[in-house]
N, C-alpha and C positions, 0 to 999 in steps of 0.2 A: 201224645205222651203227657202224663201227669207229672209236672215238675214243681208244683207248689204244695207243700204239706204243712199242716198245722193241726193242733188238737181239735177234735170235734167239740162243738159248743153244746152244753147242756140245755135242755128245753127251757128251764127256768131262767137261765142267763139270757137266752134269746128274747124271752118275754120282757125281762127287765130292760134289755137294750132297746127294744121297740118302744117302750114307754119313754126312755130317755130321748130317743130320736123325735118322737111326737112332741115332747116338751120343748126340745130345741127349736122346732119349727115355729113356735109361737113366742119364742124368747126375744130378747133385745136384738134389734137389727141396726142400732145406731152405731156409727163409727166404723173404722176399718177393722177387718177381722180376717183371719186366715181362712182359706177354703175349707168347707165342711169335711171333716175326716169321716170316711165311710168304713173304716176298718179298726175302730176302737175294740180292743180285746176285752172279753168278759173276764172277771176276776179269776176264773178257773184256769186261765192260761198262765197266770203268774209270770208276766213278762218282766225282764230286768228294766231298770230305769236308767242307771248310770252305765254307759256302754262305751267301749273303746274299739277302734278299728285296727286290727293287726295288719302288718305288711302282707300283701297278697302273695300267694304261692303261684309262681309262673310255671305251669306244666309244659308250656311250649318252649321253655329255655330261651326266651327272647326278652330282653329287658325293655325294648322299645315301647310296647303297649302299656307297661306298668306306669310310666310317668304320666299317662293321660287318663287311663281307665279308673284307677283308684281315686284320684282327686274328684273326678266327675261323680262317681258313685257316692263318695262322702258328701259331696255338695247336695245330693238329693236326700240322703239319709238325715242330714242335719236339719232338714225342714220338717222332720217328724217330731213326735212328742218326746223322744228319747233325749236324755241329757248326755250328749255325745262329746267326748273329749276330742279336741282337734288332733288330727293324726300327727302333725309335727311334734306336739307335746308328748304323746304316747311313744312315738318313735325315739325321741330324745331320751326318755326314761329307760326304754328297752336297750338303747345303745350303751348307756352307762352300765346297766346290769349285766349285759352280755358282751362287754368289751367290743362294741361296734358290730357284732355279728347278728344282724337282725334275722338272717336266715335260720339261725339257731333258736332264736326266741320263739318263732312261730311253731316249733316242734314241741314246746313244753306244754305241760298240762294246763288246762283252762283255769283251774282253781289257783294255781301258783301265779299265773299271769294276772288274774283279777286282783289278787292281793298286792302284787307289785304296782299295778296301775290304779289301785283304789277304785275299782268299779265292780259292778255285780253282773256284768255280761260282756261278751266279746263278739265282734263281727269278724268272721273268717271268710276270706275270699280266695277264689282260684280262677286264673285265666286258663280255661280248658283248651281253647282253640284260638289260633290267630293266623290269619293269612293276609299279607300286605296288599293283595289284590292285583298283582301283575307287575311286570317289569317297567311299564311306562308310568312314571310317577305322576305325570300330568293327568292321567285318566283313572288311575287305580283307586278303587273304593275298598278299603279293608273290611274284613269280616272277623268277628271274634265271638267267642262264647264265654260267658262268665257265670260262675257258680258262687252263690253267697249263702251263708247260714249264720244264724244268731244262736249263741250258746249262753246258758245261764251260768252262774258261778260254780255249779257242780258239774259243768261240762255237758249237760243235756241239751240237745238240739230242740229249740222251741219254734224255730221257723227256718225254712230253707227254700231256695229257688234257683232256677237256672234259666238263662235267656241267651239267645243268639241275635247278634246284630250284623247286618250285611247290607248289600246294595238295596234290598227291598225296603229296609228301614231307614235308608239314607235320605234325609230331607235337609237341604240347606236353608236355614231360616233367614228371614230378612230382619235386620236390626231395626227397631222402632226409631222414628225421628225424635228421640228424646235425649237429654244429656247422658243418661245411662246407656242408651243404645249407641250413641256416638262413641263413648268410651269403650263399650264392648266391641265395637267395630275396630277400634284402634288395637285392642288386645288381640283380636283375631288376625289383624293384618300382618303381624310378624310371624305367624305360623306358616309352615310350608303347606303346599296343597294337600299332601298326604296327612299331615298332622291335623289340618282343619277337617278333613273328611272323617278321620278317626274320632275327632271330637264330636261331630254330629252323630256318628253311629253310636258312640258311647253314651251320648245324651239320651237318644231314643231308647237304647237298651236299658239304661238306668231308670228311666221314667216308667217303663213297663215292668221292670223287675221289682220295684218298690211299690207299685200301684196297689197290690193286694197285701202289703205288709201290715199286720195288726200292730196297733200302738197302745202303749199304756195310757191311763187317764192323764189329762193335762194337769200339771201341778197347780195348786192354788196360786192365783196372781199371775200365772204364766199364759193365760188364755189368749192374750193379744200381743205376745212377744215372739217374733219370728224374724228370720233373715232370708230373703230370697236370693240375693246375689252379693258377692264381694268381687270387685273388679279393679284392676290397675293397668297402667300402660307401661310397666317396666319389663315385661317379658321380652326376651331377645335383645335386650340392651345392656350395655355396661355403663353404669352411671358414675359420675364423679363430681368434683367440686363445681358448683354452678348449675348443675342439671336439676330438673324439676320432675318429680314423680307425682302423678295424679292418681287418687284413690277414690273409690265410691262404694257405698253400702246401700242396698235397697231392702227395706223391711218395715217394721212397725214405726209409725210416726211418733214424734214427741218423746223419744228415748235419748239416753246418753250414748253416743256412738264413739268408739275408739277403734283404731287399727294398730296391731302390733306386728312388727317384723323382727324376729329373733336377731339380737345383736344391735338393735337400734332402740331409741327411746319410744315410749307409746305416743301415738299420733292421735290427737283429739280432732273430731270432725264436726262440721257444721251442717245443720239441716237446711235444705232449700226452702225458702218461704213460698216459692211458686209450686214446688213439687213435694208435698208432705211425704215423709218416709224415705226421702232421697238425701243421703248424707255424703259430703265431699270433703276432701282435704288436698292441699298441694304442699309437697315437701321440697324445700330447697336445700340441697346437700352442701355441707361445708367441707373443709379439708381433712376431717378426721374420721368420718364414717367409713366403715369397711365391713361388708358382708358378702358372702358368696352363695348364690342360688338359694336365697332365704325365702320361705313361704310367706304369704300375706294372710293374716288372720284378722277377720273383722268381728267386733263384739258390740251388741246392744245391751243396755242395762235399764231396767225400769225403776220406778220410785221405791219398790220394795227391795231393791238390791239383787233381784234375780237377773241372770244373764243368759244370753244366747250367743253362740259363736259359730262361725262358718269360715271355711278356708277358700281362698280364690282358686278356682280350678284351672285357670289359664295362666301359666307362667310364674316364674319366681323373680326375685329382685337381687341384682348384683351391683354393689357399689365398690369401686376399686380406686382408692386414692393413694396407692403406693407411688412414691417418687421414682421416676425412671432413672436408671443409672446414668451418671455423667459420661459424656463422650470421652473425656480423658481417661476415666476408669476403664471404659470398653477398649480403648486403644492399648492401655497397659496390659489388660488381660490377653488381648490378641498377640501382642509382642512377646509376652511371657510364654504363651503356648507355642509360638514359632520357635523361640529359643529352646524350649524343651524338646521339640521334634528334631531340631538340628543337632542337639546334643546326643539324642538317642541314635541318630543316623551316623554320626561320627564314630560313636562307640561300636556300632555294628560293623563299620568298615575296618576298624582296627582288629576286631576279632575274626573278620572274614578274610583277611589277608589282601585287601585291595578292593577296588571298585568292581561292581558287578555289571556285566554286559547286559543292558536293559533289552537288547534285541535278541537275546538268547533265552531259550526256555530251559536251559540246562543249569 
């Protein structure tokens, strides 16, 4: 079944592309660089550059896979040449415009949404099929089918694809014995068995789905700016005063690295002298921070001021520093409720003409 469609390449464009590839083979090979892109689009495709990802349409009417599949797909798309707006930022703007009803936002015209989000293209995704994989959680390997398309500002589909991920694509990777691998292992450790298997299936599906995705040319000065991963160990935890959150970004060496968590101050990161391109930070929370299931967004910036952002696909951050109610207040509330109940009971007896026989059904 043919499930990847994009415009045919003119012969002239193919010839120009071949010359560019040959030129790249003898170019500068010094220093770190992103893997060679084999799907650069010719000018005739007119791909959008600034793109936002809309909330996915769940045709299975199950919210469970949405929390995993969309962040994983975004994580892979953010490694491409598109200037991709972090999905928490676009979601926040849509929530304001549509009074919190994101399901209404995705039904609107592409041109309207592009103007609202200040982009010239949109990613629209659908979860077509989802099966949790059986009743036994310990052994179930989920299967899902995802459909993804890229639309330009006029609503034209310039690329679309569909992939299925299931037990055949399930591969549990071994985390490398590096600082990033250890932190990634900690992030995975808080997931349930089914969540972890869904993550691996979604990873494989996303990798295959975007492998043939054509990309716009690399912006000037952006050729060596990329983010591979954003990782943290806050998933599945409720943090508070005195707790420490570990953060890491893997990407281009010798950049300015920051992490932002909506509701908290920006977090500046330090590059490891032993591992170029590996940036870390440790955050010690005080008594005043308060966020609920906030995403973690990593950013690298080069000397030209160009930036690249990506969102951690595993877990959100919750910091709860609310002061628990005093025991005296709890006792007072309980006594007040007992008094109210007793008062209602007495009034009922007055109107009922006496006590009711609790052993009678009449």
